[in-house]
C-alpha positions as CSV (number, residue, x, y, z in Angstrom):
1,M,-4.4,11.9,20.5
2,T,-6.0,15.2,20.4
3,P,-10.3,15.4,20.7
4,K,-10.5,16.2,17.4
5,A,-8.1,13.8,16.1
6,D,-10.1,11.3,18.1
7,E,-13.3,12.1,16.5
8,V,-12.1,11.8,13.1
9,Y,-11.0,8.6,14.0
10,Q,-14.0,7.7,15.5
11,A,-16.0,8.7,12.5
12,G,-13.6,6.7,10.0
13,L,-14.2,3.4,12.1
14,E,-17.8,3.7,10.9
15,L,-17.0,3.9,7.7
16,G,-16.9,0.8,5.2
17,E,-13.8,-0.8,4.7
18,D,-13.3,0.3,1.1
19,E,-14.0,3.8,2.2
20,R,-11.5,3.4,5.4
21,V,-9.0,2.3,2.9
22,A,-9.2,5.3,0.5
23,V,-9.3,8.1,3.3
24,A,-6.1,6.5,4.8
25,H,-4.6,6.4,1.5
26,R,-5.2,10.2,1.1
27,L,-4.1,11.1,4.4
28,L,-0.9,9.2,4.0
29,A,-0.5,10.8,0.7
30,S,-1.0,14.3,2.4
31,L,2.1,13.9,4.1
32,H,4.3,13.3,1.1
33,P,2.8,16.1,-1.5
34,Q,4.3,15.8,-5.0
35,G,7.1,17.5,-5.5
36,G,8.3,17.5,-1.8
37,G,11.9,17.2,-2.3
38,D,12.2,13.3,-3.1
39,E,14.6,12.3,-5.4
40,P,13.9,13.4,-9.0
41,G,12.5,10.3,-10.8
42,I,11.2,8.1,-8.0
43,D,7.6,8.5,-9.0
44,A,8.5,8.0,-12.7
45,A,10.4,4.7,-11.7
46,W,7.1,3.4,-9.5
47,Q,4.9,4.3,-12.4
48,G,6.7,2.3,-14.8
49,E,7.1,-0.7,-12.2
50,I,3.6,-0.4,-11.7
51,A,2.7,-0.2,-15.4
52,Y,4.9,-3.3,-15.9
53,R,3.5,-5.4,-13.2
54,V,-0.1,-4.6,-14.6
55,D,1.0,-5.6,-17.9
56,E,2.0,-8.9,-16.6
57,I,-1.4,-9.8,-14.9
58,L,-3.2,-8.6,-17.7
59,A,-1.1,-10.9,-19.9
60,G,-1.5,-13.8,-17.8
61,T,2.4,-14.5,-17.7
62,V,2.7,-14.1,-13.6
63,E,0.9,-16.6,-11.1
64,L,-1.0,-14.4,-8.7
65,T,-1.3,-15.6,-5.1
66,T,-3.7,-14.5,-2.2
67,Y,-2.6,-12.5,0.5
68,E,-2.7,-15.6,2.9
69,Q,-0.4,-17.3,0.7
70,T,2.1,-14.4,0.4
71,R,1.9,-13.8,4.3
72,V,2.8,-17.3,4.9
73,K,5.7,-17.5,2.7
74,A,6.8,-14.4,3.7
75,R,6.9,-15.8,7.1
76,T,8.6,-19.1,6.2
77,L,11.0,-17.1,4.5
78,L,11.9,-14.9,7.4
79,D,11.7,-17.5,9.7
80,D,14.4,-19.7,7.9
81,S,16.7,-16.8,7.6
82,T,17.0,-16.5,11.6
83,R,17.7,-20.0,12.1
């Protein structure tokens, strides 16, 4: 890592968790700017999927789980699939 990149990284570690998430998201998004040659319709499809899922949450038609519950379930499924 260059000295400048290391300096930015160290400064980022001093931010609160929410700020680090926001900065990380913006940095990742900068790698894939809008109109960067992706297949047409992918962004629109994701926006539609996100809207659908938010509607399900707001309507109470889905059961939400914690990250830890999801992680354990995913690990179990992966472990079962390798047996």
